[in-house]
MIDOSE-1310 file (N, C-alpha, C; in nm, 2 decimals, decimal comma, always signed):
residues 234
msev	+0,09/-0,12/+0,00/+0,00/+0,00/+0,00/+0,09/+0,12/+0,00; +0,19/+0,13/+0,08/+0,29/+0,23/+0,09/+0,36/+0,25/-0,04; +0,39/+0,14/-0,11/+0,46/+0,16/-0,24/+0,38/+0,22/-0,34; +0,25/+0,18/-0,34/+0,16/+0,25/-0,44/+0,15/+0,39/-0,42
rnnq	+0,15/+0,43/-0,29/+0,14/+0,58/-0,26/+0,27/+0,65/-0,30; +0,38/+0,59/-0,28/+0,51/+0,65/-0,32/+0,52/+0,67/-0,47; +0,47/+0,57/-0,54/+0,47/+0,58/-0,69/+0,38/+0,70/-0,74; +0,27/+0,70/-0,67/+0,18/+0,81/-0,70/+0,24/+0,94/-0,67
dekn	+0,31/+0,96/-0,57/+0,37/+1,08/-0,53/+0,49/+1,12/-0,63; +0,56/+1,02/-0,67/+0,67/+1,04/-0,77/+0,61/+1,10/-0,90; +0,49/+1,04/-0,94/+0,43/+1,08/-1,06/+0,39/+1,23/-1,05; +0,33/+1,25/-0,93/+0,28/+1,39/-0,91/+0,40/+1,49/-0,91
akke	+0,51/+1,45/-0,85/+0,62/+1,54/-0,85/+0,68/+1,56/-0,99; +0,69/+1,45/-1,07/+0,74/+1,47/-1,20/+0,65/+1,56/-1,28; +0,51/+1,54/-1,26/+0,42/+1,62/-1,33/+0,43/+1,77/-1,30; +0,46/+1,79/-1,16/+0,47/+1,93/-1,12/+0,60/+1,99/-1,17
hgeg	+0,71/+1,92/-1,17/+0,83/+1,96/-1,23/+0,83/+1,99/-1,37; +0,76/+1,91/-1,45/+0,75/+1,93/-1,59/+0,67/+2,06/-1,62; +0,56/+2,08/-1,54/+0,48/+2,20/-1,56/+0,56/+2,32/-1,52; +0,65/+2,31/-1,42/+0,73/+2,43/-1,38/+0,83/+2,46/-1,49
insv	+0,88/+2,37/-1,56/+0,97/+2,40/-1,66/+0,91/+2,46/-1,78; +0,79/+2,41/-1,81/+0,71/+2,47/-1,92/+0,67/+2,61/-1,89; +0,64/+2,64/-1,76/+0,59/+2,78/-1,72/+0,71/+2,87/-1,74; +0,83/+2,84/-1,70/+0,95/+2,93/-1,71/+0,98/+2,95/-1,85
kdqe	+0,97/+2,85/-1,94/+0,99/+2,87/-2,08/+0,89/+2,96/-2,14; +0,77/+2,94/-2,10/+0,67/+3,03/-2,15/+0,69/+3,17/-2,11; +0,73/+3,19/-1,99/+0,75/+3,33/-1,94/+0,86/+3,40/-2,02; +0,97/+3,33/-2,04/+1,09/+3,38/-2,11/+1,04/+3,41/-2,26
yles	+0,97/+3,33/-2,32/+0,92/+3,35/-2,46/+0,83/+3,47/-2,46; +0,74/+3,48/-2,36/+0,65/+3,60/-2,36/+0,73/+3,73/-2,34; +0,83/+3,73/-2,25/+0,91/+3,85/-2,24/+0,99/+3,89/-2,36; +1,04/+3,79/-2,42/+1,12/+3,83/-2,55/+1,03/+3,87/-2,66
sies	+0,90/+3,82/-2,66/+0,80/+3,87/-2,76/+0,77/+4,01/-2,73; +0,75/+4,04/-2,60/+0,72/+4,19/-2,57/+0,82/+4,28/-2,60; +0,95/+4,24/-2,57/+1,07/+4,33/-2,61/+1,07/+4,35/-2,76; +1,06/+4,25/-2,83/+1,07/+4,26/-2,98/+0,96/+4,34/-3,04
sgae	+0,84/+4,32/-2,98/+0,73/+4,41/-3,03/+0,74/+4,55/-2,99; +0,80/+4,58/-2,87/+0,83/+4,72/-2,83/+0,94/+4,78/-2,92; +1,04/+4,71/-2,95/+1,14/+4,76/-3,04/+1,09/+4,80/-3,17; +1,00/+4,70/-3,23/+0,94/+4,72/-3,36/+0,86/+4,85/-3,35
tetd	+0,79/+4,86/-3,24/+0,70/+4,98/-3,23/+0,78/+5,11/-3,23; +0,89/+5,11/-3,15/+0,98/+5,23/-3,14/+1,04/+5,26/-3,28; +1,08/+5,16/-3,35/+1,13/+5,18/-3,49/+1,04/+5,24/-3,58; +0,91/+5,19/-3,57/+0,81/+5,25/-3,65/+0,78/+5,39/-3,62
vnsk	+0,79/+5,43/-3,49/+0,77/+5,57/-3,45/+0,88/+5,66/-3,50; +1,00/+5,61/-3,49/+1,12/+5,69/-3,54/+1,11/+5,71/-3,69; +1,08/+5,59/-3,75/+1,08/+5,61/-3,90/+0,97/+5,70/-3,94; +0,86/+5,70/-3,87/+0,75/+5,78/-3,90/+0,79/+5,93/-3,88
tese	+0,86/+5,96/-3,77/+0,90/+6,09/-3,74/+1,00/+6,14/-3,85; +1,09/+6,06/-3,89/+1,19/+6,10/-3,99/+1,12/+6,13/-4,13; +1,03/+6,04/-4,16/+0,96/+6,06/-4,28/+0,87/+6,19/-4,28; +0,82/+6,23/-4,16/+0,75/+6,35/-4,15/+0,84/+6,47/-4,17
evad	+0,96/+6,46/-4,10/+1,05/+6,57/-4,12/+1,10/+6,59/-4,26; +1,12/+6,48/-4,34/+1,16/+6,49/-4,47/+1,05/+6,56/-4,56; +0,93/+6,52/-4,53/+0,82/+6,57/-4,60/+0,80/+6,72/-4,57; +0,83/+6,77/-4,44/+0,82/+6,91/-4,41/+0,93/+6,99/-4,48
qeee	+1,05/+6,93/-4,48/+1,16/+7,00/-4,56/+1,13/+7,02/-4,70; +1,08/+6,91/-4,77/+1,05/+6,92/-4,91/+0,94/+7,02/-4,93; +0,84/+7,03/-4,84/+0,74/+7,13/-4,85/+0,79/+7,27/-4,84; +0,88/+7,30/-4,74/+0,94/+7,42/-4,72/+1,02/+7,47/-4,84
ktdv	+1,10/+7,37/-4,90/+1,19/+7,39/-5,02/+1,10/+7,43/-5,13; +0,99/+7,36/-5,15/+0,89/+7,40/-5,26/+0,84/+7,54/-5,24; +0,82/+7,57/-5,11/+0,76/+7,71/-5,09/+0,86/+7,82/-5,12; +0,99/+7,79/-5,10/+1,10/+7,89/-5,12/+1,12/+7,90/-5,27
eepm	+1,14/+7,79/-5,33/+1,17/+7,79/-5,48/+1,06/+7,85/-5,57; +0,94/+7,84/-5,52/+0,83/+7,89/-5,61/+0,84/+8,04/-5,62; +0,85/+8,10/-5,73/+0,85/+8,25/-5,75/+0,72/+8,31/-5,71; +0,73/+8,43/-5,66/+0,61/+8,51/-5,62/+0,55/+8,57/-5,75
altk	+0,43/+8,56/-5,77/+0,36/+8,62/-5,88/+0,32/+8,77/-5,84; +0,37/+8,86/-5,93/+0,35/+9,01/-5,91/+0,22/+9,05/-5,99; +0,15/+9,14/-5,93/+0,04/+9,20/-6,00/+0,08/+9,31/-6,10; +0,00/+9,36/-6,18/+0,03/+9,46/-6,27/+0,07/+9,59/-6,20
eela	+0,00/+9,62/-6,09/+0,02/+9,74/-6,02/+0,17/+9,74/-5,95; +0,21/+9,62/-5,90/+0,34/+9,60/-5,84/+0,45/+9,62/-5,95; +0,42/+9,56/-6,07/+0,52/+9,57/-6,18/+0,54/+9,72/-6,22; +0,42/+9,79/-6,23/+0,42/+9,93/-6,27/+0,51/+10,01/-6,16
alrk	+0,48/+9,98/-6,03/+0,56/+10,05/-5,93/+0,70/+10,03/-5,93; +0,74/+9,90/-5,96/+0,88/+9,87/-5,98/+0,95/+9,94/-6,10; +0,87/+9,95/-6,21/+0,93/+10,02/-6,32/+0,95/+10,17/-6,29; +0,85/+10,23/-6,22/+0,86/+10,37/-6,18/+0,98/+10,39/-6,09
kaee	+1,00/+10,30/-6,00/+1,12/+10,32/-5,91/+1,25/+10,31/-5,98; +1,26/+10,22/-6,08/+1,38/+10,20/-6,17/+1,40/+10,32/-6,24; +1,29/+10,39/-6,30/+1,31/+10,51/-6,38/+1,36/+10,63/-6,29; +1,30/+10,64/-6,17/+1,35/+10,74/-6,07/+1,50/+10,72/-6,03
rdsf	+1,54/+10,59/-6,02/+1,68/+10,56/-5,99/+1,77/+10,61/-6,10; +1,73/+10,57/-6,22/+1,81/+10,62/-6,34/+1,82/+10,77/-6,35; +1,71/+10,84/-6,32/+1,71/+10,99/-6,33/+1,80/+11,04/-6,22; +1,80/+10,99/-6,10/+1,89/+11,04/-5,99/+2,03/+11,02/-6,03
ldql	+2,06/+10,90/-6,08/+2,20/+10,87/-6,12/+2,25/+10,97/-6,23; +2,16/+11,00/-6,33/+2,20/+11,09/-6,43/+2,22/+11,23/-6,37; +2,14/+11,27/-6,29/+2,16/+11,40/-6,22/+2,29/+11,41/-6,14; +2,32/+11,30/-6,07/+2,45/+11,29/-6,00/+2,57/+11,30/-6,09
lrak	+2,56/+11,23/-6,20/+2,68/+11,23/-6,30/+2,69/+11,37/-6,36; +2,58/+11,44/-6,38/+2,58/+11,57/-6,45/+2,65/+11,67/-6,34; +2,60/+11,66/-6,22/+2,65/+11,75/-6,11/+2,80/+11,72/-6,09; +2,84/+11,60/-6,09/+2,99/+11,57/-6,08/+3,07/+11,63/-6,20
aefm	+3,01/+11,62/-6,31/+3,09/+11,68/-6,43/+3,09/+11,83/-6,42; +2,98/+11,89/-6,38/+2,98/+12,04/-6,36/+3,08/+12,09/-6,26; +3,09/+12,01/-6,15/+3,18/+12,05/-6,04/+3,32/+12,03/-6,09; +3,35/+11,93/-6,16/+3,49/+11,92/-6,21/+3,53/+12,03/-6,31
nyqk	+3,43/+12,07/-6,39/+3,45/+12,19/-6,48/+3,47/+12,31/-6,40; +3,40/+12,33/-6,29/+3,41/+12,45/-6,21/+3,54/+12,46/-6,14; +3,59/+12,34/-6,10/+3,73/+12,33/-6,04/+3,84/+12,38/-6,14; +3,83/+12,33/-6,26/+3,92/+12,36/-6,36/+3,91/+12,51/-6,39
rmhk	+3,79/+12,56/-6,41/+3,78/+12,71/-6,43/+3,84/+12,80/-6,32; +3,81/+12,76/-6,20/+3,86/+12,83/-6,08/+4,02/+12,82/-6,08; +4,07/+12,71/-6,11/+4,21/+12,70/-6,11/+4,28/+12,79/-6,21; +4,22/+12,80/-6,33/+4,27/+12,89/-6,43/+4,26/+13,03/-6,39
enes	+4,14/+13,06/-6,33/+4,13/+13,20/-6,28/+4,22/+13,24/-6,17; +4,25/+13,14/-6,08/+4,35/+13,17/-5,97/+4,49/+13,19/-6,03; +4,52/+13,11/-6,13/+4,65/+13,14/-6,19/+4,66/+13,27/-6,26; +4,55/+13,31/-6,32/+4,55/+13,44/-6,39/+4,56/+13,55/-6,29
taqf	+4,48/+13,53/-6,18/+4,48/+13,64/-6,07/+4,62/+13,65/-6,01; +4,69/+13,54/-5,99/+4,82/+13,54/-5,92/+4,92/+13,61/-6,02; +4,91/+13,59/-6,15/+5,00/+13,65/-6,25/+4,98/+13,80/-6,25; +4,86/+13,85/-6,24/+4,83/+13,99/-6,26/+4,78/+14,06/-6,13
aiqn	+4,81/+14,00/-6,02/+4,77/+14,06/-5,88/+4,84/+14,19/-5,85; +4,96/+14,20/-5,90/+5,04/+14,32/-5,87/+5,02/+14,43/-5,98; +4,93/+14,40/-6,08/+4,92/+14,50/-6,18/+4,89/+14,64/-6,14; +4,79/+14,65/-6,04/+4,75/+14,78/-5,99/+4,87/+14,85/-5,92
lild	+4,94/+14,77/-5,84/+5,06/+14,82/-5,76/+5,16/+14,88/-5,86; +5,19/+14,80/-5,97/+5,29/+14,85/-6,07/+5,25/+14,98/-6,14; +5,11/+14,99/-6,16/+5,06/+15,11/-6,23/+5,08/+15,23/-6,13; +5,06/+15,20/-6,00/+5,07/+15,31/-5,91/+5,22/+15,36/-5,89
lfpe	+5,31/+15,26/-5,92/+5,45/+15,29/-5,90/+5,51/+15,36/-6,02; +5,45/+15,36/-6,14/+5,50/+15,42/-6,25/+5,53/+15,57/-6,24; +5,44/+15,64/-6,18/+5,46/+15,79/-6,16/+5,58/+15,82/-6,07; +5,61/+15,73/-5,97/+5,72/+15,76/-5,89/+5,85/+15,72/-5,96
ldnf	+5,84/+15,62/-6,05/+5,96/+15,59/-6,13/+5,99/+15,71/-6,22; +5,89/+15,77/-6,27/+5,90/+15,89/-6,35/+5,97/+16,00/-6,28; +5,94/+16,02/-6,15/+6,00/+16,12/-6,07/+6,14/+16,09/-6,04; +6,18/+15,96/-6,03/+6,32/+15,93/-6,02/+6,40/+15,97/-6,15
dral	+6,34/+15,95/-6,26/+6,40/+15,99/-6,38/+6,42/+16,14/-6,39; +6,32/+16,21/-6,35/+6,34/+16,36/-6,35/+6,45/+16,41/-6,26; +6,46/+16,34/-6,13/+6,56/+16,38/-6,03/+6,69/+16,35/-6,09; +6,71/+16,24/-6,16/+6,84/+16,21/-6,21/+6,88/+16,30/-6,32
klad	+6,79/+16,35/-6,40/+6,82/+16,44/-6,51/+6,86/+16,58/-6,46; +6,78/+16,62/-6,35/+6,82/+16,75/-6,28/+6,96/+16,74/-6,22; +6,99/+16,62/-6,17/+7,13/+16,60/-6,11/+7,24/+16,62/-6,21; +7,21/+16,58/-6,33/+7,31/+16,59/-6,44/+7,33/+16,74/-6,48
nskd	+7,22/+16,81/-6,48/+7,22/+16,96/-6,52/+7,25/+17,05/-6,41; +7,25/+17,01/-6,29/+7,27/+17,10/-6,17/+7,37/+17,04/-6,08; +7,44/+17,14/-6,02/+7,54/+17,09/-5,92/+7,49/+17,11/-5,78; +7,36/+17,14/-5,76/+7,31/+17,17/-5,63/+7,27/+17,03/-5,56
idkf	+7,36/+16,98/-5,48/+7,33/+16,84/-5,42/+7,22/+16,85/-5,32; +7,20/+16,96/-5,25/+7,10/+16,96/-5,16/+6,96/+16,94/-5,22; +6,94/+17,01/-5,33/+6,81/+17,00/-5,40/+6,79/+16,86/-5,45; +6,90/+16,80/-5,50/+6,89/+16,66/-5,55/+6,85/+16,57/-5,43
vegi	+6,91/+16,58/-5,32/+6,88/+16,49/-5,21/+6,73/+16,52/-5,16; +6,70/+16,64/-5,16/+6,56/+16,67/-5,12/+6,46/+16,61/-5,22; +6,49/+16,62/-5,35/+6,40/+16,55/-5,45/+6,39/+16,40/-5,43; +6,50/+16,34/-5,40/+6,50/+16,20/-5,37/+6,42/+16,16/-5,25
klve	+6,42/+16,24/-5,15/+6,34/+16,21/-5,03/+6,19/+16,23/-5,06; +6,16/+16,32/-5,14/+6,02/+16,34/-5,18/+5,97/+16,21/-5,25; +6,05/+16,16/-5,34/+6,01/+16,04/-5,41/+6,00/+15,92/-5,32; +6,09/+15,92/-5,23/+6,09/+15,81/-5,13/+5,95/+15,81/-5,05
dqlf	+5,92/+15,93/-5,01/+5,79/+15,95/-4,94/+5,67/+15,91/-5,02; +5,67/+15,94/-5,14/+5,56/+15,91/-5,23/+5,56/+15,76/-5,25; +5,67/+15,69/-5,26/+5,67/+15,55/-5,28/+5,62/+15,48/-5,16; +5,65/+15,53/-5,04/+5,59/+15,46/-4,91/+5,44/+15,49/-4,91
kvlg	+5,39/+15,60/-4,96/+5,25/+15,62/-4,96/+5,18/+15,53/-5,05; +5,24/+15,50/-5,17/+5,18/+15,40/-5,26/+5,18/+15,26/-5,19; +5,29/+15,22/-5,12/+5,29/+15,09/-5,06/+5,19/+15,09/-4,94; +5,18/+15,20/-4,87/+5,08/+15,20/-4,76/+4,94/+15,18/-4,81
kygv	+4,91/+15,23/-4,93/+4,78/+15,21/-5,00/+4,75/+15,06/-5,01; +4,85/+14,98/-5,02/+4,82/+14,83/-5,03/+4,86/+14,76/-4,91; +4,86/+14,83/-4,79/+4,89/+14,76/-4,66/+5,03/+14,74/-4,63; +5,12/+14,79/-4,70/+5,26/+14,77/-4,67/+5,32/+14,89/-4,59
ksme	+5,39/+14,86/-4,48/+5,45/+14,96/-4,40/+5,58/+14,92/-4,35; +5,67/+15,01/-4,32/+5,80/+14,98/-4,27/+5,79/+14,97/-4,11; +5,89/+14,90/-4,06/+5,89/+14,87/-3,92/+5,99/+14,97/-3,85; +5,95/+15,02/-3,73/+6,04/+15,10/-3,65/+6,13/+15,01/-3,57
tvgk	+6,26/+15,04/-3,57/+6,36/+14,95/-3,51/+6,45/+15,01/-3,41; +6,51/+15,13/-3,44/+6,62/+15,18/-3,35/+6,55/+15,22/-3,21; +6,62/+15,17/-3,11/+6,57/+15,20/-2,97/+6,47/+15,10/-2,92; +6,42/+15,01/-3,01/+6,33/+14,91/-2,97/+6,41/+14,78/-2,92
afdp	+6,34/+14,70/-2,84/+6,40/+14,57/-2,79/+6,40/+14,48/-2,91; +6,50/+14,40/-2,92/+6,51/+14,30/-3,03/+6,40/+14,19/-3,02; +6,34/+14,17/-3,13/+6,23/+14,07/-3,14/+6,27/+13,98/-3,25; +6,30/+13,85/-3,23/+6,34/+13,75/-3,33/+6,22/+13,73/-3,43
nlhe	+6,10/+13,77/-3,40/+5,99/+13,75/-3,49/+5,99/+13,86/-3,60; +6,05/+13,97/-3,56/+6,05/+14,09/-3,65/+6,18/+14,13/-3,70; +6,29/+14,09/-3,63/+6,42/+14,14/-3,66/+6,52/+14,03/-3,68; +6,62/+14,06/-3,75/+6,73/+13,97/-3,77/+6,87/+14,04/-3,73
avme	+6,92/+13,99/-3,62/+7,05/+14,06/-3,57/+7,16/+14,01/-3,64; +7,23/+14,10/-3,71/+7,35/+14,06/-3,79/+7,48/+14,11/-3,73; +7,46/+14,20/-3,62/+7,59/+14,25/-3,55/+7,55/+14,29/-3,41; +7,66/+14,28/-3,33/+7,65/+14,31/-3,19/+7,76/+14,41/-3,14
eenn	+7,72/+14,50/-3,06/+7,82/+14,59/-3,01/+7,81/+14,61/-2,86; +7,92/+14,61/-2,79/+7,92/+14,62/-2,64/+7,86/+14,76/-2,61; +7,77/+14,76/-2,52/+7,70/+14,89/-2,48/+7,64/+14,86/-2,34; +7,70/+14,91/-2,23/+7,65/+14,90/-2,10/+7,54/+15,00/-2,06
elph	+7,52/+15,09/-2,14/+7,42/+15,20/-2,11/+7,28/+15,16/-2,15; +7,26/+15,07/-2,24/+7,13/+15,02/-2,29/+7,10/+14,88/-2,24; +6,98/+14,85/-2,23/+6,95/+14,71/-2,19/+7,00/+14,61/-2,30; +7,02/+14,49/-2,25/+7,08/+14,39/-2,34/+6,99/+14,37/-2,46
htit	+7,05/+14,36/-2,58/+6,99/+14,34/-2,70/+6,88/+14,44/-2,74; +6,93/+14,57/-2,72/+6,85/+14,68/-2,77/+6,90/+14,72/-2,91; +6,81/+14,75/-3,00/+6,85/+14,78/-3,14/+6,92/+14,92/-3,14; +7,04/+14,92/-3,19/+7,11/+15,05/-3,19/+7,12/+15,10/-3,33
delq	+7,10/+15,02/-3,44/+7,11/+15,07/-3,57/+7,03/+14,98/-3,66; +6,98/+15,03/-3,77/+6,91/+14,95/-3,88/+6,99/+14,95/-4,00; +7,03/+14,82/-4,04/+7,11/+14,80/-4,15/+7,03/+14,78/-4,28; +6,91/+14,72/-4,26/+6,82/+14,70/-4,38/+6,68/+14,71/-4,32
rgfl	+6,60/+14,80/-4,39/+6,46/+14,82/-4,35/+6,37/+14,69/-4,36; +6,29/+14,67/-4,26/+6,19/+14,56/-4,27/+6,05/+14,61/-4,30; +5,97/+14,52/-4,35/+5,83/+14,56/-4,39/+5,73/+14,46/-4,34; +5,61/+14,52/-4,32/+5,49/+14,44/-4,28/+5,39/+14,45/-4,39
lker	+5,32/+14,34/-4,41/+5,20/+14,35/-4,51/+5,08/+14,31/-4,42; +5,00/+14,41/-4,38/+4,88/+14,39/-4,31/+4,92/+14,31/-4,18; +5,01/+14,35/-4,11/+5,06/+14,29/-3,98/+5,14/+14,17/-4,00; +5,17/+14,13/-4,11/+5,24/+14,00/-4,14/+5,38/+14,04/-4,19
virp	+5,49/+13,99/-4,13/+5,62/+14,02/-4,17/+5,65/+13,96/-4,31; +5,68/+14,04/-4,40/+5,73/+14,00/-4,54/+5,87/+14,01/-4,56; +5,94/+14,10/-4,47/+6,09/+14,10/-4,47/+6,13/+14,15/-4,34; +6,21/+14,08/-4,26/+6,25/+14,12/-4,13/+6,36/+14,23/-4,15
skvk	+6,37/+14,31/-4,04/+6,47/+14,41/-4,04/+6,61/+14,36/-4,00; +6,71/+14,39/-4,07/+6,84/+14,36/-4,03/+6,90/+14,47/-3,95; +6,94/+14,43/-3,82/+6,97/+14,53/-3,73/+7,10/+14,50/-3,65; +7,15/+14,61/-3,58/+7,26/+14,59/-3,49/+7,21/+14,60/-3,35
vskr	+7,26/+14,51/-3,26/+7,20/+14,52/-3,12/+7,31/+14,54/-3,02; +7,27/+14,59/-2,90/+7,37/+14,61/-2,79/+7,39/+14,48/-2,72; +7,51/+14,48/-2,65/+7,55/+14,36/-2,58/+7,62/+14,41/-2,46; +7,57/+14,38/-2,34/+7,62/+14,42/-2,21/+7,75/+14,32/-2,19
tvee	+7,85/+14,38/-2,11/+7,96/+14,30/-2,08/+7,92/+14,20/-1,96; +8,01/+14,10/-1,95/+7,98/+14,00/-1,84/+7,99/+14,06/-1,71; +8,08/+14,16/-1,68/+8,10/+14,22/-1,55/+7,97/+14,30/-1,52; +7,92/+14,37/-1,61/+7,80/+14,45/-1,59/+7,68/+14,35/-1,55
eete	+7,67/+14,24/-1,62/+7,56/+14,15/-1,60/+7,57/+14,09/-1,46; +7,69/+14,05/-1,42/+7,71/+13,99/-1,29/+7,68/+14,10/-1,18; +7,72/+14,22/-1,20/+7,69/+14,33/-1,10/+7,54/+14,35/-1,09; +7,47/+14,34/-1,20/+7,32/+14,36/-1,19/+7,26/+14,24/-1,12
dv	+7,31/+14,12/-1,14/+7,26/+14,00/-1,07/+7,27/+14,01/-0,93; +7,39/+14,06/-0,88/+7,42/+14,08/-0,74/+7,32/+14,19/-0,68
């Protein structure tokens, strides 16, 4: 009786063991099936997304490449703007050409003015040159030197009046302090009675043209001795 029971138990155990094996295999198969189905689903989603992006890009490309159709009014407005542009460009080129011609004309006028700028001055000097000629003729026929000198001084005064008419005047120098902007010192002489570098003599007259130095005066200036300078410093 006990043997029969043991056999029955072994059969049940084998049956249970076999069912356990089958259940494990079934579970593994089910899991692998779920994973593969999930991967296929994800692949389908990705491929779908990529296809949609490609379709969108092609649609955008089509939109860009298609030319815009213009109406008659828009074409007419573009033609009008092009005509205005051409008109402005033509005016600019004409103005440039006129300005270049003006520059050339002014350059020629300036050259002509520079060449004949002293014409009036020369015309005013002619009478004084005539007076010099008369003074020289009188000197040949007369032995009165005093009258000759007086005549020369009169002519000189008249010459300076003509120069003054054009803004030219001579500079006063003797007794003035030496100024390198106005004077040119060509000689020095020792003199302790005057301040150092006081003009004592004028060797060549200097002139101003409307307060501008056109020729500096050549002068002789005083120079104090070293002993006098040291005494003053003490």
